[in-house]
MIBA-245924 format. One record per residue (C-alpha): residue number from 1; residue in one letter; x, y, z. Coordinates in steps of 0.5 Angstrom, whole numbers, plus 2048, in hexadecimal, padded with zeros to 3 digits. Layout:
REM residues N
   seq   type   east   north    up
   NUM      A      X       Y     Z
...
REM end
This chain:
REM residues 90
   seq   type   east   north    up
     1      X    800     800   800
     2      X    806     805   7FF
     3      X    801     808   7FA
     4      X    7FD     80C   7FF
     5      X    803     80F   802
     6      X    805     816   800
     7      X    80C     816   7FC
     8      X    80D     81D   7FC
     9      X    80E     822   7F7
    10      X    814     827   7F5
    11      X    811     82C   7FA
    12      X    80E     827   7FF
    13      X    811     822   803
    14      X    80E     81B   803
    15      X    80B     818   809
    16      X    80C     811   80C
    17      X    805     810   80F
    18      X    7FE     810   80C
    19      X    7F8     810   810
    20      X    7F1     80E   80F
    21      X    7EB     80F   814
    22      X    7E4     80C   813
    23      X    7DE     80F   818
    24      X    7D8     80A   819
    25      X    7D2     80B   81D
    26      X    7CF     806   821
    27      X    7C8     808   823
    28      X    7C5     805   829
    29      X    7CC     802   82B
    30      X    7CB     7FD   826
    31      X    7D2     7FA   828
    32      X    7D1     7FA   830
    33      X    7D7     7FF   831
    34      X    7D3     805   834
    35      X    7D5     809   82E
    36      X    7D1     80D   828
    37      X    7D6     80D   823
    38      X    7DD     80A   823
    39      X    7E3     80C   81F
    40      X    7E8     807   81C
    41      X    7EF     809   819
    42      X    7F5     806   816
    43      X    7FC     809   815
    44      X    800     806   810
    45      X    808     807   810
    46      X    80D     807   80A
    47      X    810     801   80D
    48      X    809     7FD   80C
    49      X    807     7FD   813
    50      X    800     7FF   815
    51      X    7FD     801   81C
    52      X    7F5     801   81D
    53      X    7F1     805   822
    54      X    7EA     805   825
    55      X    7E8     80C   827
    56      X    7F0     80E   828
    57      X    7F2     808   82C
    58      X    7F6     803   829
    59      X    7F3     7FC   827
    60      X    7F5     7F6   823
    61      X    7F2     7F5   81C
    62      X    7EF     7EE   81F
    63      X    7EB     7F2   824
    64      X    7E9     7F7   81E
    65      X    7E7     7F1   81A
    66      X    7E2     7EF   81F
    67      X    7DF     7F5   821
    68      X    7DE     7F7   819
    69      X    7DB     7F0   819
    70      X    7D6     7F1   81E
    71      X    7D4     7F8   81A
    72      X    7D2     7F3   814
    73      X    7D9     7F5   810
    74      X    7DB     7EE   810
    75      X    7DB     7E8   80B
    76      X    7D3     7E9   80A
    77      X    7D3     7F0   80A
    78      X    7D6     7F6   807
    79      X    7DE     7F6   805
    80      X    7E3     7FC   804
    81      X    7E8     7FB   7FF
    82      X    7EF     7FF   7FF
    83      X    7F0     804   7F8
    84      X    7F2     800   7F2
    85      X    7F0     7F9   7F5
    86      X    7E8     7F9   7F3
    87      X    7EB     7F6   7EC
    88      X    7EF     7F1   7EF
    89      X    7E9     7EE   7F3
    90      X    7E4     7EE   7EC
REM end
């Protein structure tokens, strides 16, 4: 996924980290965690490592998989694909 990192220009220095955040509403505390919305963050470093956060607290990727599955974003639900990967799946 190095294509998501800003490589720089003649006038601007490149960045070694890319970050994306997704905000989900959880009406009626459908997850049973006492929150009306949650924010999921992924930080990708130039060395290929990723860090994951739930409401700005570090979590394991596995924990996010479980949470997203509870929200219906699992095997039987909706899926998100990174840029450029849709044609590979199709």
